[in-house]
N, C-alpha and C positions, 0 to 999 in steps of 0.2 A: 484643522487644515485639510483642504480637499486633496484626496489621494491622486487625482488626475493632474494636479498642478504643482506637486512637490518636487523640488530639485535640490538635493543637499549640496552644500558648498564643500570645497576641499577641507580636509580634516585639520583643525588647528592642533598645535602641539600639546597645549595644556589639556584640552578636552580629550585628545586622542591617546594620551599616555595611559589613562586607565583602561581604555579598550585594548591597547597593545599588551598591557600586563595581563588582562583577562584572556586575550588570544593566546599568549605564550603559555599561560597556566593551563588552558583547556587543551592545547596541543600536547603538552607534557602529560596531562591526565589521560588523554586518548592513547598515548604511547604506552602508559602503564596499564590501562584497563583493557585495551582492545588489540593492540598490535601483537601478532603472534598468538593470540588466544582464540578459543572457540567462542562464538557468540552466546551470550546468556545474560545474567543479571548485569554484566558490565555495560551493555548497551543501555539498559534502563538507568543506571547510575550516571552514565555520561550524558544522557538526555536531560536529566534533572540538573546536572552541572551546567550545561549550556543554557538552560532556562534561567538559572540563577545569574549566569554571566550576562545574559540579555537584560535582565532587570537591573543589574548593577551598572550596566553601561548605558542605560537610557539617558537621553539628553535631559529630559524632565523626569525627576524621580516619581514613580507612581505612588499612589496612596497605599497605606498598609492593607486596606481592604482589597484593592486591585492586585497587590502582590500576592495575597493569600489566594485570590480567585485564579490568578494565572498559574501559580504553583500547583494548585489543586487540579486545574485543567491539564497541566503537563503530566501529573501523576496518572490521571485518568486515561489520557491519550497514550501514554507509554506503557500502561499496564499489560497490554498483549505481549510485550517483550519479556515480561516476567513469566508468563505462561510458557511460551516457547518462541524463540526468534523466528520470524518469517518475513517474506517480502511485504506482505500486507501490513504486519505490525510495524515494520520499519517505515513504510510509506505513511501510515497514520501518524507515527511519531514525528516524522519530518514535516508533515502538514501542520501539526500542532505547534512545532517550534517556529515555523514560518508565521503562523497566526500570532503567536506571542511577540515575535519581532515586529510585526506590522502594528500591533496594538501599542507596544512600547515606543515605536517611532511615530505614533499618531498618523499612520498611513491607512488605517482602516476606512473603507468607504462608508458613507452615511447610511446607505441601504445595503442589506445583506445580499440583495440580488446582484450587486456589483462585485461580490467576492470572487467569482470565477475569473473575471478579467484582471482584478488586482493580483490574484495569486499567479496568474499566467505571466503578468509583467514582472512580478518579483522573481519568479523562477528564471526568467531570461537574464536578470541582472546578476544572480548569484555567482555564475562562473567567472565573471569579469570584474566584480566589485573590488576585490583586493588589488588586482593589477591596476585598475583605474585610480584607486586612492594612492598607490605608490607612485604612479606617474604624476599625479597632481602634486603630491608632496615634493617630489624632486624637481618639478618644473619651475618653482619659484627661485628667484636669484639668491635669496638668503640660504636656501637649502643647497644650491649648487656650490656656493662659497664654503658652506660647512663641510660638504663632501671633499672639497679640495683640502681643507684643513685636516680632515680625518685621514686622507691618504698621506698627507705630509707627516702627521703624527705617527702613523703606522710605519712609515719609512724610517723614522728616527729610532724605532724600537727594534728594527731587524738586526742590526749589528750587535747591540747589547744582549739580545736573547741568544744569538748564535754563540757568542763568547761565554755566556753563562752556562749554556748546555755543555760546552767543552770543559769548563771548570768542574761541573757536576760529575761528568764522566771521569775526569782525573781524580777527583775526590773519592769516587766509588772504587777506583782501582787502588787507592791508598788506604781507604777506611772500610773495614768489613761491615760496620753498622750502616753506613750509607748504602753500600752495595746490597745489603739485606733489605733495606727499606725500598730501594728501587726494584728489586726482584719481586717484592710483595705487590707491586702495582700491577694490576691485571689489564695490560694494554689491549688484550683481545676484546674486553668488554667495551673499551672506548672505540675500538675499530668497528664493533657491531653497530654502534650508533651512526656510522657513516655508510651503512648498507643502502644501496640505491632504492630498494623496495621500501625501506624505512623512511628515507627522505621523501619519496613519492607519497607515502602515507601521510607524513607531516604536512606536505603541501596540500593534499586533498582536504584534510581536516581544516587547515588554516583557511583555505578558500571558502569552504562551506560555513565555518563558524564566523569568519569576519563579516560575511554578508548578513548573518543573523545579528551580530553585535552592532552593525552600522547599516540598518535597512535603508533601502533607497529604491525609488521608482523612476524610470525614465519618463521624461516629459513627453506626453503625446503631442504629435504635430497638430497644430490648430487646423481645423477644417474650414475652409472657406465655403461660402454658399454654393459657389460654382463647382467646387471640387467634391461636394457630397454626392454619394451615389443616389441616383433617382430611381423611383419605383414606378413602373407602368401599372396603373390600375386597370385591370381588364374590363372591357366593356361587356355588354350582355352576350354577344355572339362570339367572343374570342374563346380559345381553348380553355382558359381558366375563368371564363365569365359565368354568369348566372345560368344560362341555358345548358352549357356544357357540364357544369358541376352538378346541376340537378339530374341530368341524364346519367352521369357517372355514378352518383350516389344511389340512384334507383337500381342500376345494373349491379353495383357492388353489393348492395344489401341483398339482392336476390341470389347472387352467387354465394355469398357467405351463409345465407339461410339454408341453402342446399347442404353445405358442409356442416353447418350447425345441426341440421336435422339428422344427418347420417351419424354424427357423433352421439347425439342424444339416443338414437336407436341402438347402435352397435357398441358404442364405447360406454356410455353411462347406463343404458338399459340392459346391456349384456345379451342382445339378440344374437342368434346363431349366424355366423359368417358362412360364405360359400365353402365348400369342402376343401378347396385347395389353399385356403387362407386361414391362419390362426390369429387369435387376438394379439399375440405378441408381434406378429408380422404387421398387422394393421396398426398397432401402436408405434412400432419402430419406424414405419414408412412416413409417419406424419409428424413425429415429435419435433424435428429440427426445421423442416421446410415451413411449418405453420408459424414458427416464431419469426422467420424471415418475412412471411406474409404480414404478420402483425406489425413489424417494424415499418414495412413499406406503407401499410395503411396509416400508421401514425404520422408519417411524413406527409401523406396526402391530406390528412385532416388538418394539419398545421397550415398548409397552403389554402385549403378551403375556408378556414375560419380565421384568416389573417385580419388584422385591423383594417377596416374600410372595405373589406371584400364583400362578395355576395352573401356570405353567411350572416353578416351584420344586418342585412336588410330583408332577409327572407326567413320567416318562421318555418317554412317547409324544409328548407335546406338545413336549418338548425336541428329540426326533428330527425331528419334522415341521418345527420352526423351523429346525433346522440344514439340512435339505434345501431349505427355501424360500430361505434366505439363499444357499445354493450356486447355486440357479437364478437368483436375482437378480444374483449376481456374473457368471454366464454371460450374463445379459441385458445387463449393462453392457458386457461384452466384445463381444457381438454388435452393440450400438449403435455401439461404436467401429469395428468392422469395416464396418458399414453406412456410417458417415461416410467411411471410407477409400475405399469403392467409389464413393460419390457424388463425392468429390474427384477421383478418377481420371477421371470423365466431365466434371465441371463446373469443375475446377481448385480451387486453394486460396485461401481468403480469411481475413482476420483473424477474422471471426465463426466460421468453421469451426475455426480453431485454438483459439479460446476454448472452443468446444463440446467439442472433443476433450479439452482439459485438464479441463473440468468433468466429463465422463464418467469420466475417470480418478480424479478426487477422489471421485465417488460410489462407484466400485468400491472405493477404499481405505476409505471410510466403512463400506461393508457388511462388509468384512473385519474392521474394527475392532469392529463390532457383534458379529460372530461371536466375536472374541477376548474381548470383554467378557463374553459369556455363558459361554464355556469357562473363563475365568480367574476368573469371579465378581467382576468389577470393578464400580465404581459408575458412575453416569451422569456424575459429575464427571470421572472418568478418561476416559470416552468423549469428552466435550467437549474436554478438554485434548489428547487424542491427535489428534482431528480438527483442532484449531487448529494443532498442531505440523505435521501433514501439509500443511495449507493454507499455512502460513508457508514451509515448505520449497519448495513448488511456486512460490510467488510470488517467493521469493528467487532461485531458479534462473532463473525467467522474466525477472527484471529484467536479467539479463546477456545475454539472447538478443535479437538484432536481428530481430524477427519480420518486418518488411517485407522485409529482405534474404533471409530464409529462404523466405518466400512467393514472392518474385520468382524466386529461383533454381529453386525447385520447379516453378513454372509454366512457366519457360523450358525446363527440361530435359524436362518432360512435355508440351510443346506439340506441336501437330500439325506445325508447320513443322520442328521438330527431331527429334522421336521418330517422326513419321508415325503416331501412335496417339491422342494426347490431343486436347483441344479446341484451337482456334486461340488464340493468345496474346492476351489482352485488354490491349492497351497503354494504353488509357485508365485502366483500374483500376490497372495497375502504376504509372503516373505519379502517381496520387493518393496513393501510399504514401510519396512523398518521395524525397530524394536517396539514401537507403539502397539503392535498387534500381539505381543506376548500374552497379555491377559485374555484376549479372545482365543488364542491357541490353547491356553490352559482350560478355558471353558469348553472348548471343543474336545480336548482330551478327557475331561471329566464326564461329558455327556455321550461320548462316542461308544456305540455298542461294542462289546468285547470281541465279537467275531470278526471285526474289521481290523485285523492285525496289521496288514500292510499300510493302511491309512494311519494307524497309530504310530507305527515306526517312522513313517515319513514326516508326520507332524512333530514327533520328538526330535528328529534330526534338524528340521528347520528351526525349532525352538532353541536347540543347543547353539546353533550358529548365531542366532539373533541375540541370545543372552551373552555369548562370548563377545560379539561386536559391541554390545552395550557396556559390558564391563571394561573393555579396553579403551573406552573413550577417555580423553584427557580429564583428569580430576583436579579442578582448581575452583576456588570460591567464585572466581569471575565468570565461570561457565555455568553456574547454578541456574536451574529453571524449575518451575513448579511441575512441569510435565515429567522431567527426568526424576525429580524427587518422588513423585507418585509412583512411577514405575519401579524405582528402587525399593520403595516401601512394599510394593506388591511382591517383588522378588524375595524379600526377606520374610514374607508371611509363611506360616507353617505349610499351607497347602502348596505354595509354589516351590518351597524347598523340597517337598516330597517328590517333585517331578524329577 
């Protein structure tokens, strides 16, 4: 069934009863695993439970092989939550569950290049799906009459229940056993179930889970021939025509060649800069603006090499575009080298790690643009390929403890240890959290004995970090690999000796 033409009907009672039971069970499980708890293995277990609920609620039962593949995919996508919960890991897990829901609902597009649009349309439906199904269910005459019967039945029970409560209270006053039984009931536990935050949590989980159990895509409005957006194909002398593009590419290649030559001489070749400028300043001045330049250049290339444009009919324009993309790729690599030189002088931070990853993604995007031109692919293919590279980078990043990596790098390259880098910024390191404790232990182990003040400062920071880590809530639902590794480190003889 084509994803662009799918419109699910109102939910039938017989088919919907299983989904309703799955929804109630998953909401109860979320309350037990997640509400009031620190994130940890509980998120991983709930994601697997939602995956099982999706497979059990599918309109057409998938084959055993498909079930095994989807479960394996869910485990693989949710694995970053086992390492340590993070926004990236949560987003990847959510995308995986959306994918499984679309597969189970037979809503996946025929081509992978259509995935971004389908995901976007599905995400738009998620917040309103439960409310829309409830409205459809209650809109039928049979359901309205059943609600009238339900209200009438509830009304008939009001008086009996009130009188029964009165009798129970009288019996409690007369019978100490009944009174003791009533006193043993913990009404405060029942009252906690009606906490507004808890009810809001239930509603949020129910809205998200129901959309997964009953996936749906809005029907896209049919486009008439008159209503389709038209494209003006530039003629030879227009701003986007052959002559203008040819002159632009010649000028741009010349300008980029100057920048590329300067980088090759001063950045890659290590030539001496003017007296008033250091390599760190040269690197810092260009790291971020050059990435913006590469992004702007990528957009221009997509316009120049559009289908039916001048690039399709001119080998000279294609050659200039290829050369310009090559220079832009070198520009991104130079930006990464600039960032590396700057880090050597001013140490590593989370923002600089993110900038390095972003520069790498831009370079990959430029390579993909070049492949799109050489392989004559569509813009949909380019978007899908860039999304795949982004997801791959995010997935790998979700397993990396960046605070620990940053702390170890700064310790090893600090002035106190290597005699070359900047002094270790212990204030910044302590702001990264308990993950930096192993790096601090390495720092204390390698620190020269005459730096007493630095040692005392590092020991003070380490004490507070360990104290905060030990005070964290301890519950099996909060367990993560990262916390377990740190706990093992703290129990090692070398760490205990601190």
